[in-house]
C-alpha positions in Angstrom: 112.9 17.8 -97.6 115.2 20.1 -99.6 117.6 18.3 -102.0 120.7 19.3 -104.0 120.8 22.2 -106.4 120.5 21.2 -110.0 123.3 22.2 -112.3 123.5 22.1 -116.1 120.3 22.4 -118.1 116.8 23.0 -116.8 114.0 22.4 -119.3 110.5 23.9 -118.7 107.6 22.3 -120.6 105.0 25.0 -121.0 105.5 28.7 -121.6 102.5 30.1 -119.8 102.4 32.0 -116.5 103.7 29.1 -114.5 106.5 28.2 -116.9 107.8 31.7 -117.4 107.6 32.3 -113.6 109.7 29.2 -113.0 112.3 30.4 -115.5 112.5 33.9 -114.1 112.6 32.6 -110.5 115.5 30.2 -111.4 117.5 33.3 -112.4 116.5 35.1 -109.2 117.5 32.0 -107.2 121.0 32.2 -108.8 120.8 29.5 -111.4 123.5 30.1 -114.0 123.0 27.2 -116.3 120.9 26.9 -119.4 117.2 27.4 -119.2 115.1 26.1 -122.1 111.4 27.2 -122.2 109.3 25.1 -124.5 105.9 26.6 -125.6 103.3 24.6 -127.4 101.8 27.7 -128.9 103.4 29.9 -131.5 103.0 33.0 -129.3 105.3 34.1 -126.5 104.2 34.0 -122.9 101.0 36.0 -122.5 98.3 36.9 -119.9 95.2 34.7 -120.3 92.7 36.4 -118.0 92.0 39.4 -120.3 91.1 37.0 -123.2 87.5 36.7 -121.9 87.3 40.2 -120.5 88.9 43.5 -121.5 90.9 42.2 -124.5 87.9 40.6 -126.1 86.0 43.8 -125.8 88.7 46.4 -126.8 90.9 44.3 -129.0 94.2 46.1 -128.3 97.4 44.8 -130.0 98.5 41.2 -129.3 101.6 42.7 -127.8 99.5 44.2 -125.0 98.9 40.6 -123.7 102.6 39.7 -123.3 103.8 38.9 -119.8 107.3 39.7 -121.0 108.6 40.8 -124.4 111.1 38.7 -126.3 113.9 41.1 -125.4 113.2 40.9 -121.7 113.2 37.1 -121.9 116.5 37.1 -123.8 118.1 39.4 -121.3 117.5 36.8 -118.6 119.2 34.2 -120.8 116.0 32.2 -121.1 115.8 30.4 -124.4 112.2 30.3 -125.5 111.2 27.8 -128.2 107.6 28.3 -129.5 105.6 25.6 -131.2 107.6 22.9 -129.3 105.5 20.2 -127.8 107.0 17.4 -125.6 105.4 14.0 -126.3 107.5 11.6 -124.2 109.4 11.8 -120.9 112.1 9.3 -120.2 113.0 9.9 -116.6 115.7 7.2 -116.5 117.7 8.8 -119.3 116.6 12.4 -118.3 115.4 13.0 -121.8 112.3 14.6 -123.5 111.1 13.7 -127.0 109.5 16.5 -129.0 106.9 16.2 -131.8 109.6 16.5 -134.4 111.3 13.4 -133.1 114.3 15.2 -131.5 115.4 14.4 -127.9 116.4 16.9 -125.3 118.5 16.2 -122.2 117.6 17.8 -118.9 119.3 18.0 -115.5 116.2 19.5 -114.0 112.6 19.6 -115.3 109.6 21.8 -114.7 106.2 20.5 -116.1 103.9 23.5 -116.6 101.7 21.8 -119.2 98.5 23.6 -118.2 95.1 22.3 -119.1 92.8 22.0 -122.1 89.1 22.6 -122.7 86.7 19.9 -121.7 84.9 18.8 -124.8 81.1 18.9 -125.1 80.0 15.2 -125.7 77.0 16.0 -127.7 75.8 15.8 -131.3 76.8 18.9 -133.3 79.7 19.9 -131.0 82.0 19.7 -134.0 80.0 22.2 -136.1 81.5 25.5 -137.3 80.7 28.4 -135.0 81.1 26.4 -131.8 84.0 27.6 -129.7 85.7 27.2 -126.4 88.0 29.8 -124.9 91.4 28.8 -123.5 94.1 30.3 -125.7 94.9 33.4 -127.6 94.0 31.7 -130.9 90.6 30.8 -129.4 90.0 34.4 -128.4 90.9 35.5 -131.9 88.3 33.2 -133.5 85.6 34.1 -130.9 86.3 37.8 -131.5 85.7 37.2 -135.3 82.5 35.3 -134.4 81.2 38.2 -132.2 81.9 40.6 -135.1 79.8 38.3 -137.3 77.0 38.0 -134.8 77.0 41.8 -134.4 77.0 42.5 -138.1 74.3 40.0 -138.9 72.1 40.5 -135.9 72.6 36.9 -134.8 72.4 35.8 -131.1 75.2 34.2 -129.1 74.4 31.1 -127.0 76.7 30.4 -124.0 76.7 26.9 -122.6 77.7 27.1 -119.0 77.2 29.8 -116.3 80.7 29.8 -114.9 83.3 32.5 -115.0 84.4 32.2 -118.6 80.9 31.9 -120.0 79.6 34.9 -118.0 82.6 37.0 -118.9 82.1 36.3 -122.6 78.4 36.9 -122.3 79.0 40.3 -120.7 81.4 41.3 -123.4 78.9 40.3 -126.1 76.0 42.2 -124.5 78.2 45.3 -124.2 78.6 45.0 -128.0 74.8 44.9 -128.4 74.6 41.2 -129.2 71.6 39.2 -128.0 72.9 36.6 -125.5 71.3 33.5 -124.0 73.2 31.6 -121.2 72.2 28.0 -120.7 73.2 26.7 -117.3 72.7 23.1 -116.4 72.3 23.7 -112.7 69.8 25.9 -110.8 72.1 29.0 -110.4 75.2 30.7 -111.8 78.7 29.8 -110.6 77.1 27.3 -108.2 80.2 25.3 -107.7 82.2 28.2 -106.2 79.8 30.8 -104.7 76.9 31.0 -102.3 73.4 31.5 -103.5 73.4 35.2 -102.5 76.4 35.8 -104.8 74.7 33.8 -107.6 71.6 35.9 -107.2 73.5 39.1 -107.4 75.3 38.0 -110.6 72.0 36.8 -112.2 70.4 40.1 -111.4 73.3 42.0 -113.0 73.3 40.0 -116.2 69.5 40.2 -116.6 69.6 43.9 -116.0 71.8 44.2 -119.1 69.5 42.1 -121.2 71.1 38.7 -121.0 68.6 35.8 -121.0 69.4 33.2 -118.4 68.0 29.6 -118.6 68.6 27.4 -115.6 68.4 23.6 -115.3 69.0 23.6 -119.0 69.9 20.2 -120.3 71.5 20.6 -123.7 70.9 17.6 -125.9 72.1 18.7 -129.3 73.7 21.5 -131.3 71.7 21.9 -134.5 73.5 22.7 -137.7 72.9 23.7 -141.3 75.5 23.4 -144.0 78.1 22.6 -141.4 77.5 25.6 -139.1 75.6 25.8 -135.9 72.2 27.5 -136.1 70.6 26.5 -132.7 71.1 24.7 -129.4 68.4 22.2 -128.5 67.5 21.5 -124.8 65.8 18.4 -123.3 62.5 20.3 -123.2 62.5 20.5 -127.0 63.2 24.2 -127.1 65.7 25.3 -129.8 67.7 28.5 -129.0 68.8 30.2 -132.2 72.6 30.8 -132.4 74.9 32.6 -134.7 77.7 31.3 -132.5 78.0 29.1 -129.4 80.7 29.5 -126.7 81.1 26.4 -124.5 82.4 26.8 -121.0 82.1 23.5 -119.2 85.5 23.2 -117.5 88.9 22.0 -118.3 91.0 18.8 -118.2 94.6 18.9 -116.7 97.3 18.0 -119.2 99.0 15.3 -117.1 99.4 12.6 -119.8 103.2 13.2 -120.3 103.8 12.8 -116.5 101.4 9.8 -116.2 103.1 7.9 -119.0 106.5 8.5 -117.3 105.2 6.9 -114.1 104.7 10.0 -112.0 101.7 10.1 -109.7 98.7 11.8 -111.3 95.1 12.2 -110.1 93.3 14.6 -112.4 96.6 16.5 -112.3 100.3 15.9 -111.6 100.5 15.3 -107.8 103.0 17.7 -106.1 103.7 18.8 -102.6 103.5 22.3 -101.2 106.9 23.0 -102.8 105.8 21.9 -106.3 107.9 18.7 -106.1 106.9 15.4 -107.6 108.3 12.0 -106.3 111.2 12.4 -108.8 113.7 14.9 -107.2 114.7 16.2 -110.7 111.1 16.9 -111.8 108.8 19.6 -110.5 105.4 20.8 -111.7 103.5 24.0 -111.6 100.2 25.7 -112.6 96.9 24.3 -113.9 98.4 20.9 -114.6 98.9 20.1 -110.9 97.1 18.6 -107.9 98.7 19.7 -104.7 98.8 17.2 -101.8 97.5 18.8 -98.7 98.6 18.0 -95.1 95.4 15.9 -94.5 96.1 13.8 -97.7 93.5 15.5 -99.9 94.3 17.0 -103.3 93.8 20.6 -104.1 93.4 21.8 -107.7 93.6 25.5 -108.4 93.3 27.4 -111.7 94.5 30.9 -111.2 97.3 33.3 -111.9 98.3 33.3 -108.2 98.6 29.6 -108.2 100.7 29.6 -111.4 103.0 32.3 -110.1 103.5 30.8 -106.6 104.0 27.3 -107.8 106.4 28.5 -110.4 108.4 30.1 -107.7 108.3 27.0 -105.6 109.3 24.8 -108.5 112.4 26.9 -109.1 113.4 26.9 -105.5 113.0 23.2 -105.3 115.4 22.6 -108.2 117.9 24.9 -106.4 117.7 22.7 -103.3 115.5 25.1 -101.3 112.0 25.0 -99.9 109.5 27.7 -100.8 106.1 26.3 -99.9 102.9 27.9 -101.4 101.0 28.7 -98.2 99.0 31.9 -99.0 95.2 31.8 -99.2 94.2 31.3 -102.8 92.5 34.2 -104.6 90.6 34.6 -107.9 88.7 37.3 -109.7 86.1 37.8 -112.4 85.0 41.0 -114.3 81.5 41.0 -115.6 80.0 44.3 -116.8 81.0 46.8 -114.1 81.1 44.1 -111.4 84.4 43.0 -110.1 84.0 39.7 -108.2 87.1 39.0 -106.0 87.3 35.8 -104.1 89.8 34.6 -101.5 90.0 31.2 -99.7 88.1 28.1 -100.5 84.4 28.0 -99.6 83.8 24.3 -100.1 82.0 22.8 -97.2 80.8 26.1 -95.6 78.0 25.9 -93.1 77.3 29.6 -92.6 77.4 32.7 -94.9 77.3 36.2 -93.4 76.7 39.2 -95.7 78.6 42.4 -95.1 76.6 45.1 -96.8 73.3 45.0 -98.6 73.1 41.7 -100.6 70.4 43.4 -102.8 72.9 46.0 -103.9 75.8 45.8 -106.4 78.4 46.0 -103.7 78.7 43.6 -100.7 80.8 40.8 -99.4 79.9 37.2 -98.4 81.9 35.7 -95.5 82.0 31.9 -95.4 82.4 30.0 -92.2 82.9 26.3 -91.4 82.5 25.2 -87.7 83.0 28.8 -86.6 86.2 29.4 -88.7 86.4 31.9 -91.5 87.4 30.0 -94.7 86.6 32.3 -97.6 85.3 35.7 -98.6 83.7 36.8 -101.9 83.7 40.6 -102.5 81.5 42.2 -105.1 83.0 45.6 -106.2 84.6 46.1 -102.8 88.4 45.8 -103.6 89.5 47.3 -100.3 87.5 44.7 -98.3 89.0 41.9 -100.5 92.5 43.0 -99.5 91.5 43.0 -95.8 90.0 39.5 -96.3 93.2 38.2 -97.8 95.1 39.5 -94.7 92.6 37.9 -92.3 92.9 34.5 -94.0 96.6 34.6 -94.3 96.9 35.4 -90.6 94.4 32.7 -89.7 92.1 35.3 -88.1 88.3 34.9 -87.8 86.1 37.9 -87.1 82.8 37.1 -85.4 79.7 37.0 -87.5 78.5 40.1 -85.5 81.7 42.0 -86.4 81.3 41.1 -90.1 77.6 42.1 -90.2 78.4 45.5 -88.5 79.5 47.9 -91.2 80.7 50.3 -88.5 83.2 47.7 -87.2 86.7 48.1 -88.8 87.7 44.6 -89.8 91.2 45.9 -90.8 91.8 46.6 -87.1 92.0 42.9 -86.5 95.1 42.6 -88.7 96.9 45.8 -87.7 100.0 45.2 -85.5 99.6 47.0 -82.2 101.9 50.0 -81.7 104.2 50.1 -78.8 103.4 52.8 -76.2 
């Protein structure tokens, strides 16, 4: 239920996509008080998706990554404090303690603390030349490592065949670096896509010279003089490595909220309006787990989720309801492939291909109990947009309509014209 509008000072912990969106939405909602945006990093708010894609390849200026420049943030009367990390939340006193020991008062609070890389619990994971990609600083170090691999003719080993690992692998191959991807399961992106999509992605990467190793059980990262030189798998094979990029998932940063007594379950638990159980505290972005109507928890890591939850959090602090109801969507760029996904395919029982699954451009429609629940589109951006409209409207084309390329799926979402 909507509450009372907060007045005074609103503090936002986290200056990523969700935090900045919450700050800007507060101004759009009419909030006139002080907005303090605390960023753990030294950089201003920036776009993360290009870090493993275009930016890592082309290396434009750091300013090209900015979501908003400093002047634009200042014009909205948002006070951004970089390198400011909150370490304690006292909800009774409405206070935050920072790493420098200072305390901040808040009248309303947005937790947009994001997530961090899941560590690799193996011998050698601490060696030099072993990287994960989550932040701009991570991307800068990986960029330098790719330069070194290219200059010295050394291979890159990627541990994990998910989005980030495959995007980095594609970038490295485009630079002419030898790449080996070690995937612990039997196919790429297996947690989020159907086998026909995995097969298409594998075919693409192999056609560009990437070596894919499936069911690879990594046991150790082998070092020499403090730097990684190989990755050893359970079968005894050592894969030479000039650098290693690890992409085995993330952990939600919910410790601040948990220590303050807020409900957390691998993320700060919020409702569809980004509200916690504390009426003065909202949460948005990768750090959250959204309670669904059936009681289950939904964790999403995407720009769309960060933006929509940021808007919801701002509205909630202004005493309004703005639930996040749209179908979730995601994307990944690998070589010349654009994989666009909408909906959640978990629990599907039927997959219908629209187009030739052996080609580089087709879509996979996921059904559960006869209901369309998700669509993956490979280099078919127009069809992705139609799929988003179908899912947002709760419309389900028949499998026969999907399979028939002559049938206009967009006709299902067009409003009929009056005669």
